[in-house]
N, C-alpha and C positions, 0 to 999 in steps of 0.2 A: 673288535669293536665293543665299546662299553655299552652295556644295557642298563636301563633304569632299574634299580633294585626295589623290591617291595618296601613300603614304608610302614612304620608302626602307627596305628590309629589310637589316639588317646582322647580322653574327655575334653581336653583343651582344644584339640583340633576339631572335635565334633561341634563345640560351641562356635569356633571360628567359622567352620563351614556353614553352619546355620545362619550366621550373621551375613556371610557373603551372599548366600542365596536370597536373603531378605533384601539386600541392597540391589541385587540384580533386578528385582521388580521395579526399582526406582530408576532404572536406566543404566546402572553400572554393570560392567562385565565381571563375572566371577572368574577367579584364577583357575585355569584348567589343569595346572601342574604340568603342562606340555613343554618339553624341550627336545630338540632333535637328537638322535643318536650321533655319536662322534667317536673318533679314535684319538689317541694321545698326541699331544703336540709338545710344547716346551714345558707345560706344567707336569711335574713328576708326582707319582703317587707317593703318599706319606705312609710310612710303616705303621700298621695298626689302625689306620683310618677306617677300614671297612667295618670295624666293630663299633663305630661311633656314629650316631645320627646327628646331622647338622641341619638346623632349621633356618631357612633364609626367608626374611620378611621384607616387604616393600610396601610403599603407599600405592595409590591406584591411579596415578597419572602417567602419561606415556614415558617420560624420562625415567621415573622410578621403576616402571615395569621393565624397561630395557636393562637398567642397571641391576635390578633384582635377578633377571634371567641370566645376566652375565655372572653374577655371584653363584647362582645355582650351577651353571656349567663349570665354573672354576672349582667349586667344592666337589662336584662329581669327578672332575678330572684329577683332583687330589686324592680320590679314592674313598671319600666319605659316603655313607648312606644318607643321601640328601633329601630333605623334605621341603618341597616348594610351598611356601606360605605367602607368596607375593600377592599383590592386589588388595591389601587391607584398606578399607575406606576411611582415610583421614590420617593426619599426622599423629594425633594424640593416641589413637588405638595402636598404631604401629610402635610408637614410643613405649607404651605400657607393656607391650609384649616383650620388648627388650629389657625393660626395667624388672619385669617379673620373671625373666629368664625362661619365657615361653618361646623365645626365638634366640638364635645364636649369632646371626650375621645380618646387618642391614647396611645400606648406604645412606648416610645422613648428611645434612648440610650444617656447617658450623654456625652460621647466623641463626638458623632455625632453632638449634639446640640452645644457643646462648640467650636469645631473646624470648622465644616461645616456651621452651621446656624449663629453662633455668631461671627465667623471670627477670633478667637484667634489662635495664631501661635503655641502654645505648649499646649498639654494636661496635665492633672494633674493625676499622677499615683494613688494617694490615692483615693479610691472609694468614701468615705464620703465627702472629700474635693471637689472632682469633682462634686458630686451631689449638694452640697450646693452652689457652684458657679453658676451652671446653674439654680438652683431653684431661687436664688436671682435675677439673670439677667432677667429671663423670667417673673417675676412678673410685670415688666414694660409693658409687652405685654398682660396682662390679662390672663396669663396661670399659673397654679399651678402645680408644680411637687410633686406627692405623694412620699412616702418613696420608695427608690430603692429596687429592688429585689437582691438576692445574685448572680443571673446569670450575667456574665460579658463577653459579646460577643466581646472580643478584639482579637488582634493579639497574636499569640503564636507559639512555635515550638513543633512539635510532633515527636515521635520516635516509631518505631516498639516495641511492648510490650516485646518481647523476647530479643531484643537488649538492651532495657532499663534495664531489669533485669540482663542480663549478665554483663553489664558495670556499674551497680549501678547508673543509671541516674535518677534523680528526679527533678533537678533544671538546669536552663540554665548555671549557673556557673560551673556545673559539666563537661561541654565541655572541660574545661581546663585540665581535667584528661586524655583526649584521645590523642593519637598521631596525628600528623598533617594529615596523610592520612585518618584518620577516621572522620575528621571534614568536612563532606560533606553536602551540603545544596541544597534543592529544594525551589525556591522562584519565585514569580511573577516578571516580568521585572520591573513593576512600583515600587514594594517594593525595588528592587535591587538598583534603581537609586534615590529614594526619599531622601530628606534632613533629614528625620526622619526615614529612612529605614535601610537597611542591614548594610552598613558601620558604621554608628554611633552606631547601636546596638552592633556590634562586639567591637567597641571601648569602649562602656559602660561596657562591660564585660571583658575588658582587653585583647582583642584579636586583633592583628594587621592584617588587610586585606592585603594580599600580602605575608607576611612572615609566620605568624602563621595560616592563612586561605588563601591559594593561590586562585586566581581567577578561576583556573581550578577546584576547589572544589565546585564551586557555579553554579548550573544549573538553567536555566530559563524555566519556565513552565506556562501554563495557570492555572488559579485558580483551576478549577475543576480537573485537572490532577495531581496536587501536592499530593493529598491524596493517590491515587493509586500508584504513583511513590514512595512515602515514604514507603508504605506498601510492595511494591515489592522489595525494597532494592536499587532503583536507587540512593538514597541518604540516609543518616542516620537521617537528621533533615529536616522536612518539615514545611514550613510556613502555618499555619492553622488559622481558627477562632474557638474560644474555645467552642462554643456551636454547631458546625456542627455535624450532625448526622453520617457523615462518619467516624468520630473519633471512635465512638462506633462500627459501622459496620465493620471497618477494623482493630479493635483491636489495635489502636494507643494509646500511652501514651503522654499526654500533660505535658511538663516540666514547672515547676513553674518559673515564672518571679521573681526570688528572689531578684534581684537588682532593681526591679520596673522601667523597661525601658518603657514598653508600657502604653499608657494612659488607663484610666478606661472607659469602655463602658457598665456600668450597665444599665439594663432596668428599666424604671420607668413609672408609669401611669402619664399622663399629662392631666389636666382637664381645661375646660373653667371655669374661676374664677367665673363667674356669676352663673353657675350651682352649684358649691360648696357652694357659699354663701346661696343659697336656700336649698340645700340638702347636708349638711356636712356629713350626714350618708353614702353617696355613697363612699366617700374616706375610711371611716371606714370599709365598706363592702368589698372593693377591696384589702385593705392592707394585710389581711391574705392570699389571693390568690397569690399576688406577692411574699410574704415572702417564699412561698413553691417552688418557681421556681429557682432552682440552675442550674449550668452548666450541671450536669449529667442528670437532668430531661429534660432540653431542648435538649440535645443530643438524648435522647431516643425518645422524641416526634418528633423531626426533622427527625430522621431516619424512623419513621413510614410513613412519607410523602415522603421523598426523596429516601428512599431505598425500602420500602414496598409498596409504591404507594397508601396509604390511603388518604382520603379527610381531609384537615385541620379541617373542621367543626366536623367531626367524631372524630378525634384525640383530639380536644379540649373538646368535649362532654365527651368522655371516661375518660379523666383525671379529669375533674370537678366532675364527678360521683365518680371516684376512691377516690378522696380527700374529698368527702362528701359535697361539696358546693351546688350541686344539686343532684337529684336522678332520677333513671330510672322511666319512666311512668308505671303505673300498667296495 
């Protein structure tokens, strides 16, 4: 059975720890560094890995915590002295840690990198093209993007399952088939007013805001309340994120973005280039893990945390065991 090794404590980790303790007072949980003990599965130990410390970073929302813990378990199973630096408050701080090479592995979203970090004005809807674009640009920063996973945590619109079946709704373009009074939406106020938000989305799908979708048909909600409002029938179409666990818990159906309006936000492992130069086998070990993470899987895992109240580390561990990457201790 593999035991957690002692980790080296540095000034950088001291600063990070202080920051996490500060945000804990604001209602955020600090990262405990806890992951369950395990035995080897399909991930093989890499020769010489035990002499190298690998630092795994994640942001501080449920999906990122689960993915971060999966990466911690994967790095440990590969034999590295692994430092758990998950639960960093915010995208930009986590990104800076990767840019400054204070962390070695993260799971990042292609659309977030392209639009937020790299400052491009428009996303690329094609998942492979978007991944290639961020991959090529980040090489200049000494960061290597591994192959993207099938999960795409982008914007979408969801419908009550029974309503979707009743009206044969599977794609956003199917909204055309509904009468005007049925074209009702629950959206965030930010999405409603953004230059790449609600109005251009309707235009992209050939619907005029005002005549074909009256302003009275569009309700403003906080992000968290949209899911319940949609499930309860306050609107027929709710703005959601495609891997959110509440989609599964509330029996909502996500409509296909068949005209490719929304940018791709596929998750991908990002590595410190120096680490991969020394241990290219690490990318090979992680690739099969990422390949098995699709939207439905992330919805299920996220729901275990957000709906059932389970710990992200336990959810990550159970899934890794379920998939055979590691095994339960005897």
